[in-house]
C-alpha positions as CSV (number, residue, x, y, z in Angstrom):
1,M,6.0,-19.8,-8.7
2,T,6.7,-18.0,-5.6
3,V,8.4,-18.9,-2.4
4,E,8.1,-22.2,-1.1
5,N,9.9,-21.4,2.1
6,L,10.3,-18.3,4.0
7,A,14.1,-18.4,4.1
8,D,14.4,-18.4,0.2
9,A,12.7,-14.6,0.4
10,R,15.2,-11.8,-0.8
11,G,12.3,-8.9,-1.0
12,V,9.9,-7.9,1.9
13,L,7.3,-6.0,1.2
14,F,5.1,-4.8,4.8
15,D,2.0,-2.9,5.6
16,L,2.4,-0.3,8.3
17,D,-0.7,0.3,10.4
18,G,-1.7,-3.6,12.0
19,V,2.1,-5.2,11.1
20,V,4.8,-2.5,12.2
21,Y,2.3,-0.3,14.4
22,L,-1.2,-0.2,15.9
23,G,-1.8,3.6,15.7
24,S,1.2,5.3,17.8
25,T,2.2,2.3,19.6
26,P,4.9,-0.3,17.7
27,L,4.6,-3.7,17.0
28,P,6.9,-6.5,18.7
29,G,10.0,-7.1,16.7
30,A,9.6,-4.0,14.0
31,Q,12.9,-2.5,14.8
32,G,14.6,-6.4,14.9
33,I,13.2,-7.0,10.9
34,F,14.6,-3.5,9.8
35,D,17.8,-4.7,11.4
36,W,17.9,-8.2,10.0
37,L,17.4,-7.4,6.4
38,E,20.0,-4.9,6.4
39,Q,22.6,-6.6,7.8
40,H,21.5,-9.8,4.8
41,S,21.2,-7.1,2.2
42,R,18.0,-8.1,2.0
43,P,15.8,-5.5,0.3
44,Y,12.8,-3.9,1.6
45,C,9.7,-1.5,1.2
46,L,6.9,-0.2,3.7
47,V,3.7,0.0,0.9
48,T,1.4,2.4,2.2
49,N,-2.1,2.8,0.9
50,N,-2.4,6.2,2.5
51,S,-1.4,9.3,0.0
52,T,-2.3,11.9,2.4
53,R,1.5,11.5,4.3
54,T,4.8,12.0,2.5
55,P,7.7,9.9,2.8
56,R,9.5,11.9,5.5
57,Q,7.1,12.1,7.1
58,Y,6.3,8.8,7.3
59,Q,10.3,8.6,8.3
60,D,9.6,11.0,11.2
61,R,6.4,9.7,12.4
62,L,8.1,5.8,12.9
63,L,10.9,7.1,14.2
64,A,8.3,8.5,16.9
65,M,7.9,5.1,17.9
66,G,11.6,4.4,17.6
67,I,12.1,3.1,14.0
68,R,14.8,4.1,12.3
69,V,14.4,2.9,9.1
70,P,15.9,4.8,5.7
71,L,13.5,7.5,3.7
72,P,13.4,5.1,-0.1
73,T,11.8,2.1,2.2
74,I,9.4,4.2,2.6
75,Y,6.1,3.8,-0.8
76,T,3.5,5.2,-0.7
77,S,0.1,4.8,-3.0
78,A,1.0,8.9,-3.9
79,L,4.1,7.9,-4.9
80,A,3.2,4.8,-6.8
81,T,0.5,6.9,-8.7
82,A,3.4,9.0,-9.9
83,Q,5.0,7.1,-10.6
84,F,2.5,4.8,-12.8
85,L,2.0,7.9,-14.5
86,K,5.3,9.2,-14.9
87,K,5.3,5.4,-17.2
88,Q,2.0,7.1,-18.8
89,Y,3.2,11.1,-19.5
90,P,6.8,11.1,-19.2
91,D,7.2,14.8,-20.1
92,G,4.5,15.2,-17.6
93,A,1.1,16.5,-18.3
94,P,-1.4,19.1,-16.6
95,V,-3.3,16.9,-13.9
96,Y,-6.4,18.4,-11.9
97,V,-5.0,17.1,-8.1
98,I,-7.7,16.2,-5.0
99,G,-5.3,15.2,-2.6
100,E,-3.1,16.3,0.3
101,A,0.8,16.6,0.2
102,G,2.2,13.3,-0.2
103,L,0.2,13.1,-3.5
104,Q,1.0,16.9,-4.0
105,E,4.5,16.8,-3.5
106,A,5.2,12.9,-5.4
107,L,3.2,14.9,-8.6
108,D,5.4,17.4,-8.4
109,E,8.5,15.5,-8.4
110,A,7.2,13.3,-11.1
111,G,7.3,16.7,-13.0
112,F,3.1,16.9,-13.5
113,W,1.5,20.0,-13.0
114,N,-1.7,20.9,-10.7
115,E,-4.6,22.9,-13.6
116,A,-7.7,22.9,-12.6
117,E,-8.4,23.9,-16.3
118,R,-8.6,21.6,-19.4
119,P,-6.5,18.6,-16.7
120,R,-5.0,15.1,-18.9
121,V,-5.6,13.9,-15.9
122,V,-8.0,14.0,-12.6
123,C,-5.6,12.1,-9.3
124,V,-7.8,11.3,-6.5
125,G,-6.5,11.2,-2.9
126,L,-7.5,11.3,0.6
127,D,-8.0,14.5,1.2
128,Q,-9.9,16.2,4.1
129,H,-10.5,19.4,3.3
130,L,-12.7,18.3,-0.1
131,T,-14.9,20.8,-0.8
132,Y,-18.0,20.4,-3.2
133,Q,-15.7,23.4,-5.6
134,K,-13.1,20.4,-5.8
135,L,-15.4,17.6,-6.2
136,Q,-17.1,19.9,-9.1
137,T,-13.4,20.9,-11.1
138,A,-13.0,16.9,-11.2
139,C,-17.1,15.8,-12.5
140,L,-16.8,18.7,-15.0
141,A,-12.9,18.2,-16.2
142,I,-13.4,13.8,-16.3
143,R,-16.9,14.4,-17.8
144,A,-14.7,16.8,-20.6
145,G,-12.8,13.5,-20.7
146,A,-9.6,13.8,-19.1
147,R,-8.1,10.4,-16.9
148,F,-9.3,9.5,-13.7
149,I,-6.7,8.3,-11.1
150,G,-7.5,7.3,-7.3
151,T,-4.3,6.6,-5.1
152,N,-6.4,3.6,-3.0
153,P,-9.9,2.7,-2.4
154,D,-10.0,2.3,1.1
155,R,-13.4,3.2,1.4
156,T,-13.3,4.1,5.2
157,L,-10.2,5.2,7.5
158,P,-9.4,4.1,11.1
159,T,-9.4,7.6,13.4
160,E,-9.7,7.9,17.7
161,L,-13.6,9.2,17.0
162,G,-14.4,5.7,14.4
163,L,-14.1,5.0,11.4
164,V,-14.8,8.3,8.7
165,P,-15.2,8.0,4.8
166,G,-11.2,7.8,3.4
167,N,-10.4,8.3,-0.6
168,G,-12.9,5.5,-1.2
169,S,-15.6,7.3,-0.4
170,I,-14.5,10.6,-2.6
171,L,-14.0,7.9,-5.9
172,A,-17.3,7.0,-5.2
173,A,-18.9,10.7,-5.4
174,L,-17.2,11.7,-8.4
175,Q,-17.6,8.1,-10.4
176,T,-21.8,8.1,-9.3
177,C,-21.8,12.0,-11.2
178,T,-19.7,11.4,-13.8
179,D,-20.3,7.8,-14.5
180,V,-16.3,6.6,-14.6
181,A,-15.0,4.3,-13.0
182,P,-11.1,5.7,-11.8
183,L,-8.3,3.7,-12.6
184,V,-7.3,2.7,-8.9
185,I,-3.5,1.8,-8.0
186,G,-3.0,1.5,-4.3
187,K,-3.7,-2.1,-2.4
188,P,-5.6,-4.6,-3.7
189,A,-4.7,-3.5,-7.1
190,A,-1.8,-5.2,-8.5
191,T,-0.2,-1.9,-9.7
192,M,1.7,-1.2,-7.0
193,I,2.4,-4.2,-5.7
194,D,4.4,-4.5,-8.9
195,L,5.6,-0.8,-9.4
196,A,6.7,-2.1,-5.5
197,I,9.1,-5.3,-6.7
198,E,10.7,-2.6,-9.3
199,R,11.3,-0.6,-6.2
200,L,13.5,-3.3,-4.8
201,G,14.5,-4.8,-7.8
202,V,14.4,-7.9,-6.8
203,A,12.6,-11.5,-8.7
204,K,9.1,-10.9,-8.2
205,E,9.2,-15.2,-7.5
206,S,11.4,-14.2,-4.7
207,T,8.8,-11.0,-2.8
208,V,7.1,-12.1,0.4
209,I,4.6,-9.0,0.9
210,I,3.0,-9.4,4.6
211,G,0.2,-8.3,5.7
212,D,-3.0,-7.6,8.9
213,R,-5.9,-7.7,5.5
214,L,-6.8,-10.0,3.2
215,D,-9.2,-7.4,1.6
216,T,-6.1,-5.1,0.9
217,D,-2.4,-6.9,1.8
218,I,-2.8,-10.4,1.1
219,Q,-5.4,-9.6,-2.7
220,A,-2.7,-7.7,-4.0
221,G,0.0,-10.4,-3.1
222,A,-1.7,-12.5,-4.4
223,A,-3.2,-10.4,-8.0
224,A,0.3,-9.6,-8.4
225,G,1.2,-13.1,-8.1
226,I,3.6,-13.2,-5.5
227,T,3.9,-15.2,-1.9
228,T,1.7,-13.5,0.8
229,V,2.1,-14.0,4.1
230,L,-0.8,-12.8,6.7
231,V,0.4,-11.7,9.9
232,L,-2.2,-11.7,13.5
233,T,-1.4,-8.4,14.8
234,G,-4.0,-6.2,13.3
235,V,-7.5,-6.3,11.5
236,H,-7.9,-10.1,10.1
237,R,-8.0,-13.5,12.1
238,L,-8.0,-17.3,10.9
239,A,-11.0,-17.1,10.9
240,D,-11.5,-14.5,9.0
241,V,-10.2,-16.3,6.1
242,P,-12.8,-18.0,4.0
243,R,-15.1,-15.0,4.2
244,F,-12.3,-13.7,1.3
245,P,-12.0,-15.3,-2.0
246,V,-8.3,-15.4,-1.0
247,A,-6.0,-16.5,1.1
248,P,-2.9,-16.1,2.4
249,D,0.0,-19.0,1.5
250,F,1.6,-18.3,5.4
251,V,0.4,-16.9,8.4
252,V,2.4,-15.4,11.7
253,D,2.0,-14.3,14.9
254,D,4.2,-11.0,14.9
255,L,7.3,-9.8,12.8
256,V,9.8,-12.1,15.8
257,E,8.2,-15.3,13.8
258,F,8.5,-13.9,10.6
259,R,12.2,-12.7,11.1
260,E,12.8,-16.5,12.9
261,A,11.2,-18.0,9.2
262,L,13.2,-15.6,7.1
263,A,16.3,-16.4,8.6
264,G,15.7,-20.4,8.8
265,R,15.3,-20.7,12.8
266,R,11.7,-21.9,12.4
267,A,9.0,-23.4,9.5
268,A,6.7,-21.0,9.2
269,R,3.5,-22.0,9.6
270,R,1.4,-22.8,5.6
271,Y,-2.6,-21.2,4.6
272,Q,-4.1,-24.9,3.7
273,A,-7.8,-25.3,2.7
274,G,-8.9,-23.3,6.3
275,M,-5.9,-24.7,8.8
276,V,-2.9,-24.1,8.7
277,D,-0.2,-27.0,8.6
278,A,2.4,-26.0,10.8
279,S,4.9,-28.3,9.3
């Protein structure tokens, strides 16, 4: 059972880019929604597929935009991957890592160590310093039986130059040369959402996720069985919904409207059968 009225929500998962900020510009209502949630003792997590930054780096980036959030509220696909692997290997294990500081730090803190020779797991996140040697080492390890784990499947990464290769492109290269598909932790898989809800300590039935992308945020929330909210400040619009297999439960214009709905001061618009019901 999912949330029937957003005022009944007790925990909230937020995507970041397109929801809380665009590039380096905060979006309307960003600080206000976090202040309101803290004042009303409703836990929340900022859930991002980007595994390159550490939580501290994300916190600093948000602070530079004037957005203040506690460090434990930031939950990256790197942290989710480390948490998932910790459940599989409680005592740690040798892991070959393709990735940047965010992934390396998360795995280190979870008790895993980087090893190129006979690792038990090959863990792949976006690596903007990728080399053929790294791909070769990962390929040979996967072919020798190492588990193949991907932090997130994003095929492209938006930059000021345009769309450039994302982690999904690295995963595709390794899948091509190994004939092994990765187990992906980040959105749109339910795994990251389930782990984030665990972190919140709130019942799944009382949790909502708000995001701007139908193919990641909304699909991940639906896969995890929680209430989904599409916010129209980022990538997707209402006209895009019919092109995707999963529709959002609710639609809001921005975080200001979302806060009003959580507070019960206005009814959220429910998406139904290709139209928005304003009742």
